[in-house]
C-alpha positions in Angstrom: -7.9 23.6 2.1 -5.8 21.2 0.1 -3.4 22.3 -2.6 -5.5 23.3 -5.6 -5.5 21.8 -9.0 -4.6 24.1 -11.8 -6.9 24.6 -14.8 -5.3 24.2 -18.1 -3.8 27.5 -19.1 -3.9 29.1 -22.5 -0.9 28.1 -24.5 1.5 31.1 -24.4 4.3 31.0 -26.9 7.7 31.4 -25.5 9.1 35.0 -25.3 10.0 36.4 -28.6 8.3 33.6 -30.7 5.3 35.5 -32.1 5.2 37.4 -35.3 3.7 40.9 -35.7 0.5 39.4 -37.3 0.1 37.0 -34.4 0.5 39.8 -31.9 -2.0 42.0 -33.7 -4.6 39.2 -33.9 -4.2 38.1 -30.3 -4.0 41.6 -28.9 -7.6 42.4 -30.1 -8.8 39.0 -28.8 -7.5 39.7 -25.3 -5.1 36.8 -25.6 -1.8 38.5 -26.4 0.1 37.8 -23.2 3.3 39.3 -24.4 1.9 42.4 -26.1 5.0 44.3 -24.8 7.0 42.6 -27.5 5.0 44.4 -30.1 3.8 47.7 -28.6 6.1 50.3 -27.1 9.6 51.2 -28.2 11.9 48.5 -29.6 15.5 48.9 -30.6 16.2 47.5 -34.1 19.2 45.5 -35.0 19.9 44.6 -31.4 18.6 41.9 -29.2 15.1 43.3 -29.5 12.1 41.7 -27.9 11.2 39.1 -30.4 11.7 41.6 -33.2 14.3 42.2 -35.9 14.5 44.8 -38.6 12.9 42.3 -41.0 9.8 42.1 -38.8 9.0 45.8 -39.2 6.0 46.5 -41.5 5.8 43.0 -43.0 2.3 43.3 -44.4 -0.5 40.8 -44.7 1.6 37.7 -45.5 1.5 35.9 -42.2 -1.3 33.6 -41.0 -2.1 32.6 -37.5 -1.2 29.0 -36.5 -4.3 26.8 -36.8 -5.5 28.5 -39.9 -7.1 31.6 -38.5 -6.4 34.8 -40.4 -5.1 38.1 -39.0 -7.5 40.9 -38.5 -8.4 42.7 -41.7 -6.5 45.7 -43.0 -7.5 49.1 -41.8 -8.0 52.2 -43.8 -5.1 54.2 -42.4 -1.8 54.9 -44.2 1.2 52.6 -43.9 4.4 53.6 -42.2 6.2 52.1 -45.1 7.1 48.8 -46.9 9.3 46.0 -45.8 12.7 47.3 -44.7 15.7 45.0 -44.6 18.5 47.2 -43.1 16.8 49.4 -40.5 18.5 50.9 -37.4 17.1 53.0 -34.7 13.9 52.4 -32.8 10.4 51.4 -33.9 7.6 52.9 -31.8 4.0 51.5 -31.8 1.1 52.7 -29.7 -2.6 51.7 -29.5 -4.8 54.8 -29.9 -7.8 53.9 -32.1 -9.8 57.2 -31.9 -6.9 59.6 -32.0 -7.0 62.0 -35.0 -3.2 62.1 -35.1 -0.2 60.9 -33.2 3.3 62.2 -33.2 6.5 61.0 -31.6 8.5 63.6 -29.7 11.8 63.3 -27.9 15.4 64.3 -27.4 16.1 62.9 -30.9 13.9 65.5 -32.6 14.0 68.4 -30.2 10.5 67.6 -28.9 9.1 68.9 -32.2 5.5 67.5 -32.8 5.9 68.0 -36.6 9.2 66.1 -36.9 8.0 62.5 -36.5 4.4 62.0 -37.3 3.2 58.4 -36.7 1.0 56.6 -39.2 -1.7 53.9 -38.8 -0.7 50.4 -39.7 -2.3 49.4 -43.0 -3.5 46.1 -41.4 -4.7 47.7 -38.2 -5.8 51.3 -38.0 -6.0 51.3 -34.2 -2.2 51.1 -33.9 0.2 53.8 -34.9 3.8 53.3 -35.9 7.0 55.2 -36.7 10.7 54.3 -37.0 13.1 56.9 -35.6 16.5 56.1 -37.0 18.4 58.5 -34.8 16.8 57.3 -31.5 18.7 55.0 -29.1 18.7 53.5 -25.6 18.3 56.1 -22.9 16.6 58.7 -25.0 13.5 60.4 -23.5 10.2 60.4 -25.5 6.5 60.9 -25.4 3.5 60.7 -27.8 1.6 63.8 -28.8 -2.0 62.6 -29.1 -4.4 64.9 -31.0 -8.1 64.2 -30.6 -10.8 65.0 -33.1 -11.4 68.4 -31.6 -7.8 69.4 -32.2 -6.7 69.2 -28.5 -3.1 67.9 -28.1 -1.9 66.0 -25.0 1.6 64.7 -24.3 1.4 61.1 -23.2 3.9 58.7 -21.7 4.1 55.4 -23.5 1.8 52.8 -21.8 4.3 50.1 -22.7 7.4 52.1 -21.8 10.1 49.9 -20.2 11.7 52.8 -18.3 10.7 56.3 -17.1 12.4 59.6 -16.5 13.5 60.3 -13.0 11.8 63.2 -11.3 8.8 65.3 -12.1 7.6 68.9 -12.9 8.6 70.1 -9.5 12.3 69.6 -10.4 12.1 70.5 -14.1 11.2 67.1 -15.6 8.3 66.1 -17.7 7.7 62.4 -16.7 8.8 61.2 -20.1 9.3 57.6 -21.1 12.8 56.3 -21.6 14.0 53.8 -24.3 15.3 50.6 -22.8 15.8 47.1 -24.2 14.4 44.6 -21.7 16.1 41.7 -23.4 19.6 43.1 -23.3 22.1 40.7 -21.8 22.1 40.3 -18.0 23.9 37.7 -16.0 21.3 35.9 -13.9 22.6 33.6 -11.2 19.3 32.4 -10.0 18.7 29.2 -12.0 19.1 27.0 -8.9 16.7 29.2 -7.0 14.1 29.1 -9.7 14.3 25.3 -10.0 13.8 24.9 -6.3 10.9 27.4 -6.4 9.2 25.7 -9.3 9.4 22.3 -7.7 8.2 23.5 -4.3 4.6 23.0 -3.0 3.9 26.5 -1.6 1.0 25.3 0.6 3.2 22.9 2.5 6.3 25.1 2.8 7.2 28.0 5.2 6.3 31.5 4.0 7.3 34.5 6.1 7.0 37.7 4.2 8.7 41.0 5.0 6.5 43.8 3.5 8.7 46.7 2.5 8.5 50.2 1.0 11.9 50.7 -0.6 11.9 54.5 -0.2 11.4 54.6 3.6 13.1 51.4 4.9 16.3 53.4 5.1 17.5 56.6 3.7 20.8 58.3 3.3 21.9 61.0 5.7 20.8 63.7 3.4 17.3 62.1 3.1 17.8 60.8 -0.4 16.8 57.3 -1.5 19.1 54.4 -1.6 19.3 52.8 -5.1 18.2 49.3 -5.9 21.9 48.2 -5.9 22.6 49.9 -2.5 19.4 48.3 -1.1 20.6 44.9 -2.4 23.7 45.3 -0.2 21.7 46.4 2.9 18.2 45.2 2.8 18.7 41.7 1.5 21.3 40.6 4.1 19.0 42.1 6.8 16.0 40.1 5.6 18.1 36.9 5.3 19.6 37.4 8.8 16.1 38.0 10.3 14.8 34.7 8.9 12.2 35.9 6.4 11.6 33.8 3.3 10.2 36.5 1.0 10.0 40.2 0.5 6.8 41.9 -0.7 7.6 45.3 -2.2 5.0 48.0 -2.3 4.5 48.9 -6.0 7.7 49.6 -7.8 6.0 50.4 -11.1 6.4 54.1 -12.0 4.0 56.5 -10.2 4.0 60.3 -9.9 2.6 60.9 -6.4 4.8 59.9 -3.5 1.9 59.9 -1.1 0.2 57.1 -3.1 2.9 54.7 -1.9 3.0 53.4 -5.5 -0.6 52.4 -5.7 -1.5 55.0 -8.4 0.6 53.8 -11.3 1.2 55.6 -14.6 4.0 53.4 -16.0 3.0 49.7 -15.6 6.0 48.4 -17.5 8.6 50.8 -16.0 10.1 50.1 -12.6 10.3 53.4 -10.8 13.3 55.5 -11.5 13.4 56.8 -7.9 15.8 54.0 -7.0 17.7 53.5 -10.3 17.4 51.8 -13.6 15.7 48.6 -14.8 19.2 47.0 -14.8 19.6 47.9 -11.2 16.3 46.3 -10.2 17.3 43.1 -12.0 20.4 43.2 -9.9 18.3 43.5 -6.8 16.1 40.6 -7.6 19.1 38.5 -8.6 20.8 39.2 -5.3 17.7 38.3 -3.4 17.5 35.0 -5.2 21.2 34.3 -4.5 20.3 34.8 -0.8 17.3 32.4 -1.1 14.8 35.3 -0.8 11.7 35.4 -3.0 10.4 38.7 -4.4 6.7 39.4 -4.5 5.5 42.6 -6.1 2.3 44.5 -5.2 0.4 44.9 -8.5 -2.6 47.2 -9.2 -4.8 46.0 -12.1 -7.9 47.5 -10.4 -7.5 51.2 -11.2 -5.1 54.0 -12.2 -4.8 57.7 -11.6 -6.1 60.6 -13.7 -2.7 62.2 -14.4 -2.8 63.7 -17.8 0.4 62.1 -19.0 -0.8 58.6 -18.0 -3.5 56.2 -19.2 -6.5 58.5 -18.6 -8.5 59.3 -21.8 -5.4 58.1 -23.7 -6.7 58.8 -27.2 -9.0 61.6 -26.2 -11.7 59.2 -25.0 -12.0 56.5 -22.4 -9.7 53.8 -23.6 -8.1 51.9 -20.7 -10.8 53.1 -18.4 -14.4 51.9 -18.7 -16.6 53.8 -21.1 -19.6 53.3 -18.8 -19.8 56.3 -16.4 -21.3 54.0 -13.7 -18.3 51.7 -13.9 -15.5 54.2 -14.7 -14.6 55.8 -11.4 -13.5 54.9 -7.9 -14.5 58.2 -6.4 -13.1 57.4 -2.9 -9.7 57.1 -4.4 -10.1 59.7 -7.2 -9.0 57.1 -9.7 -10.3 55.3 -12.9 -11.3 51.7 -13.1 -9.8 49.5 -16.0 -12.3 48.3 -18.6 -12.3 44.6 -18.1 -14.6 44.1 -21.0 -12.2 45.4 -23.5 -9.9 42.7 -25.0 -7.0 45.1 -25.6 -7.0 46.1 -21.9 -6.9 42.4 -20.9 -3.9 41.9 -23.2 -2.2 45.0 -21.6 -2.8 43.7 -18.0 -2.0 40.0 -18.4 1.0 40.9 -20.5 2.2 43.1 -17.7 2.1 40.1 -15.3 4.0 38.0 -17.8 6.5 40.9 -18.3 7.6 40.9 -14.6 8.0 37.1 -14.7 9.9 37.1 -18.0 12.1 40.2 -17.6 12.6 40.4 -13.8 12.2 36.8 -12.6 9.8 37.9 -9.9 8.3 35.2 -7.6 4.8 36.5 -7.0 2.2 39.2 -7.6 0.0 40.4 -4.7 -3.1 41.8 -6.4 -4.3 45.0 -4.7 -8.0 46.0 -4.2 -9.5 42.8 -5.5 -12.9 43.6 -3.9 -13.0 46.9 -5.9 -12.8 44.8 -9.0 -15.3 42.1 -8.1 -18.3 44.3 -7.0 -20.1 46.7 -9.3 -21.4 48.5 -6.2 -18.0 48.8 -4.4 -17.9 52.2 -2.8 -20.9 53.3 -4.9 -24.3 54.4 -3.5 -27.8 53.9 -4.9 -28.0 55.1 -8.4 -24.2 55.0 -8.9 -24.0 51.5 -10.3 -25.8 49.3 -12.7 -26.6 45.6 -12.1 -25.1 43.0 -14.4 -27.1 41.1 -16.9 -28.4 38.7 -14.2 -29.5 41.5 -11.9 -26.6 41.1 -9.5 -23.7 43.2 -8.2 -20.9 41.0 -9.5 -18.5 42.4 -12.1 -18.6 39.5 -14.5 -15.8 40.9 -16.8 -13.5 41.4 -13.8 -14.1 37.9 -12.6 -13.3 36.5 -16.0 -10.1 38.6 -16.1 -8.9 37.4 -12.7 -9.6 33.8 -13.6 -7.8 34.1 -16.9 -4.9 35.9 -15.4 -4.4 33.4 -12.6 -4.8 30.4 -14.9 -2.4 31.6 -17.5 0.3 33.1 -15.1 0.3 30.0 -12.9 0.1 27.7 -15.8 3.1 29.3 -17.6 5.2 30.0 -14.5 4.8 27.1 -12.1 6.6 28.6 -9.2 5.2 32.1 -9.3 2.5 32.9 -6.7 -0.6 35.1 -7.1 -2.0 36.5 -3.9 -5.4 38.3 -3.4 -5.9 41.3 -1.1 -9.6 40.6 -1.0 -11.4 42.1 2.0 -14.8 40.5 1.8 -16.3 37.0 2.2 -16.2 36.3 -1.6 -16.1 32.5 -1.8 -13.4 30.3 -3.5 -10.8 33.0 -4.0 -8.1 30.3 -3.9 -10.0 27.6 -5.7 -9.4 27.0 -9.4 -11.6 28.5 -12.1 -12.7 25.0 -13.2 -14.9 25.0 -10.0 -15.8 28.7 -10.3 -13.0 29.9 -8.1 -10.8 32.9 -8.9 -7.7 30.8 -9.1 -5.3 32.7 -6.7 -2.7 30.7 -4.7 -3.4 32.7 -1.5 -5.7 35.2 0.0 -5.0 37.7 2.7 -7.0 36.8 5.8 -8.4 40.2 6.6 -11.0 38.7 9.0 -8.2 37.2 11.2 -6.3 40.5 11.1 -9.2 42.6 12.2 -10.3 40.3 15.0 -6.8 39.7 16.3 -5.9 43.4 16.4 -9.2 44.3 18.0 -8.7 41.7 20.7 -5.1 42.8 21.5 -6.1 46.5 21.6 -8.8 45.7 24.2 -7.9 46.5 27.8 -7.0 43.1 29.5 -9.8 43.8 32.1 -12.4 43.5 29.3 -10.8 40.8 27.1 -13.2 38.2 28.5 -16.0 39.6 26.4 -13.8 39.4 23.2 -12.4 35.9 23.7 -14.0 34.5 20.5 -12.0 37.0 18.4 -9.0 34.8 18.8 -10.9 31.5 18.4 -13.4 32.2 15.6 -10.8 32.3 12.8 -10.1 28.6 13.3 -13.6 27.8 12.1 -12.8 29.1 8.6 -8.9 28.8 8.6 -9.0 26.0 6.0 -11.7 27.4 3.7 -9.0 29.2 1.6 -5.3 29.2 1.4 -4.6 32.1 3.7 -1.8 34.6 4.5 -2.1 36.3 7.9 -1.3 40.0 7.1 -0.1 42.8 9.3 0.5 45.2 6.5 1.3 48.8 6.0 -2.4 49.7 6.0 -2.6 48.8 9.7 0.1 51.2 10.8 -1.1 54.5 9.2 -3.9 57.1 9.3 -4.3 57.1 13.1 -4.3 53.4 13.6 -1.0 53.5 15.5 2.0 51.3 15.1 1.8 47.6 16.0 3.6 48.2 19.3 1.6 51.2 20.2 -1.7 49.3 19.6 -0.9 47.2 22.7 -2.5 48.6 25.9 -0.8 49.3 29.1 2.6 50.7 30.2 5.8 50.6 28.2 6.9 47.1 29.5 3.4 45.6 29.0 3.3 46.8 25.4 6.4 44.8 24.5 5.3 41.8 26.4 1.9 41.7 24.7 3.5 42.3 21.3 5.7 39.2 21.8 2.6 37.2 22.6 0.9 38.6 19.5 3.8 37.4 17.4 3.6 34.0 19.0 -0.1 33.7 18.4 0.3 34.8 14.7 3.2 32.4 14.0 1.4 29.4 15.5 -2.0 30.1 13.9 -2.6 28.3 10.5 -1.7 30.4 7.5 1.4 31.9 6.0 2.8 35.2 7.5 3.3 38.8 6.5 4.5 41.7 8.6 5.3 45.3 7.6 8.8 46.6 8.0 9.6 48.2 11.4 7.2 46.0 13.4 10.1 43.6 14.1 11.9 46.1 16.3 9.0 48.0 17.7 8.6 51.1 15.5 6.7 53.3 17.9 5.2 55.9 15.7 3.1 55.3 12.6 4.8 54.6 9.3 5.6 57.8 7.3 6.7 57.3 3.6 8.6 60.6 3.7 11.3 59.4 6.2 13.1 56.2 7.1 12.1 53.9 9.9 13.3 54.9 13.4 16.4 52.6 13.5 17.7 54.7 16.4 15.3 52.8 18.6 17.7 49.9 18.5 19.9 52.0 20.8 17.4 51.0 23.5 17.5 47.6 25.1 13.7 46.8 24.8 13.8 47.3 21.1 17.0 45.3 20.6 15.5 42.5 22.5 12.3 42.6 20.6 14.2 42.4 17.3 16.2 39.5 18.7 13.0 37.7 19.7 11.4 38.2 16.3 14.6 36.8 14.6 14.5 33.8 16.9 10.8 33.2 16.3 11.2 33.6 12.5 14.0 31.0 12.4 12.0 28.7 14.7 9.0 28.9 12.4 11.0 28.1 9.3 12.7 25.1 11.0 9.4 23.7 12.5 7.3 21.9 10.0 4.4 21.6 12.4 3.9 25.3 12.0 3.5 25.4 8.2 3.3 21.9 6.7 -0.4 21.5 7.5 -1.7 25.0 6.9 -4.1 23.4 4.4 -5.8 20.7 6.5 -7.7 20.5 9.8 -5.4 17.7 10.9 -2.8 20.3 11.6 -4.5 22.1 14.5 -6.2 21.0 17.8 -7.6 23.1 20.6 -6.7 22.0 24.1 -8.8 24.7 25.7 -10.5 27.3 23.5 -13.0 28.4 26.2 -11.0 29.8 29.1 -12.3 33.4 28.7 -12.2 34.0 32.5 -8.4 33.7 32.6 -7.7 35.1 29.0 -5.7 31.9 28.4 -5.6 29.9 25.1 -4.0 26.5 24.7 -3.7 24.5 21.5 -1.4 22.3 19.4 0.0 22.2 15.9 1.0 19.0 14.1 3.2 18.2 11.1 2.1 15.5 8.6 4.1 12.9 10.5 2.3 14.1 13.7 5.3 15.8 15.2 3.6 18.1 17.7 4.1 21.5 19.4 2.0 22.9 22.2 1.2 26.6 22.6 0.0 28.4 25.7 -0.9 32.1 25.7 -1.7 34.2 28.8 -3.3 37.4 27.7 -4.3 38.5 31.2 -2.6 40.9 33.5 -2.2 38.2 36.2 0.4 35.5 36.9 -0.4 31.8 37.1 2.5 30.2 39.1 1.1 26.7 38.4 -1.2 26.2 35.5 -2.4 22.7 34.5 -2.7 21.9 30.8 -4.1 18.6 29.6 -1.9 17.0 27.0 -1.6 13.9 24.7 0.4 11.1 26.2 4.2 11.7 26.2 7.1 11.6 28.6 7.6 15.3 28.7 7.3 18.7 26.8 10.4 20.7 26.2 10.5 24.5 26.0 11.3 25.8 22.5 10.1 29.5 22.5 9.4 31.5 25.6 8.4 35.2 25.4 9.2 35.7 29.0 13.0 34.9 28.7 15.2 37.8 29.8 17.0 37.8 26.5 13.7 38.6 24.9 12.8 41.3 27.3 10.8 39.2 29.8 11.2 38.5 33.5 12.9 35.2 33.2 10.5 33.7 35.8 10.1 30.4 33.8 13.3 28.6 34.8 12.5 25.0 33.8 13.2 23.8 30.2 11.4 20.4 30.5 7.9 19.8 31.9 7.2 16.2 32.7 3.8 14.6 32.0 1.9 13.4 35.1 -1.3 11.5 35.6 -4.5 13.3 36.3 -7.3 14.3 34.0 -7.4 17.8 32.5 -9.0 19.4 29.4 -10.3 15.9 28.4 -6.9 14.2 28.6 -5.9 11.6 31.2 -2.6 13.4 31.9 -1.3 16.9 32.1 1.7 19.1 32.6 2.0 22.0 35.1 3.7 25.2 34.0 4.0 28.7 35.2 2.2 31.2 33.0 3.4 34.8 33.8 1.2 37.7 32.8 1.3 38.6 29.1 3.4 35.7 28.1 3.4 32.8 25.7 5.3 29.5 25.4 5.8 26.9 22.7 6.7 23.4 23.9 7.8 20.4 21.9 6.5 17.0 22.6 9.1 14.4 23.7 8.7 10.6 23.8 
């Protein structure tokens, strides 16, 4: 698929440029893409987030550019009149059906009667209070009283930081005051300029998926901080030859076993690993090293934890009010209400927030299928058709289209990636042609077929031959990433190494072939941490990876091979420059099921060619003929059977000369040895 055109995005004012009236108006239209500048806790008299003391409680005087008027005044009481010399912190929260809201925190001894919030005169769905003795680092919550008198202590949905720890260690999961526009010395301007001018479809992309809490841990089992990880993880990723890191969700979440996918603090990076400033430092160091940072993002659903978004004002607010759309029972979570404009403002603002405040380079959107289908994980009688009688969630589709159009339109180098597990069409085509508008989609079909083939005993692979060939028929229907993610190495699925059948030696040999197949197949690449050195047991978020395996030669050699392959991939434009066109791939022999052998070629835009041969059988072929395009010779570039990679070293020649004689539809061929469970990449010469 060719690089997609971008639909014209909504015009988003620069950060800090909107007035309070503009924020209010756009928030209720689902078009306030920096709602975090208005809602949440904002320090007065400092750098603020587009706010100054003079902005607080300016009533009714502003108009929206273009002549539209702000929303009409509500019936609630005002927090006060214009204030010219305020200090402290202004707090604002959206809770339209709450009977009362109070601010509690360290500054008022957690007394619900000390700091009652009042509805804005102009907008009675939003509550406000100024706390003059509050400051950065203070803990706080909102006490929401519903119309039955029940009180619930809630974290701030727009909190920029969160308290470390939870009830198990004496903490209350409070929000923390932090100024996201405080001074930080970014050194990534050159990186962002390169990123923004790059065509991602015709560039290498090799992603290292990482869970920060279990990549490595300290000797006592505690986490490394963002800053400590910057000194360890980033140099490792750079040395190994990856271009990007994808981090499992780093937004605040209470349950360790959710891996971050059940978020309660969308605007707060998790305090497990340090402060927001520390995470900025981490991203900055990654950019200095030339590594992009992609965040897993979860706009599909959220957990039921009482302090979080669930029933925020005593009623469904962020979740859908329709019982048939509200729950994802399989996960025990609640689905966002994509038909509510204020929820759309919350979510798209969240995407803008990480681009603005943390300079992130991409968002991988989790569980897209759960958003798209009204009947996702729902049986008969558990869902309601849309107005056309179908199973598509029309509001969620519109949200994804708007999110992609506006994020990509306002941040040219930032990527959006869909984890979409069905055959939904046009995921990576623009909304202008009814696409969803993502840059890339995870190729789950390729992943499932490839892993099923490699897990099959070699004696029976003949019957599964098409599992490695079928993906080429649709490889250019979307802009794909080939994912071997964390989901494939948990819950009894085995590690990537242990998926390979056979004895110890054979597992390593087949894994090297798998990597070669993956890195020569059209599509960008993603692998989960640990697979690069042969983590043998399944991933466990409660402990670090088994780095001790590098004391063993086979694991060291596998890591060395992956490093060599990573760097070769990045340096070889034939392996990534034509991921979006059929011109970049050609089968030599796709049908040799009897021998479990696959031969094919990849081409760059200037027709520089590499030839790939895979032997996935348990038998050696001392002399194997491969028909090739005319050339003087083909030179070995990558060989999985090299001794330095853990192989036998049986392939001694480095150059294979072309000789006359028809083979595979060509008038000439080369003859190479193909040891069992081996792969070779050859470069065309002359």
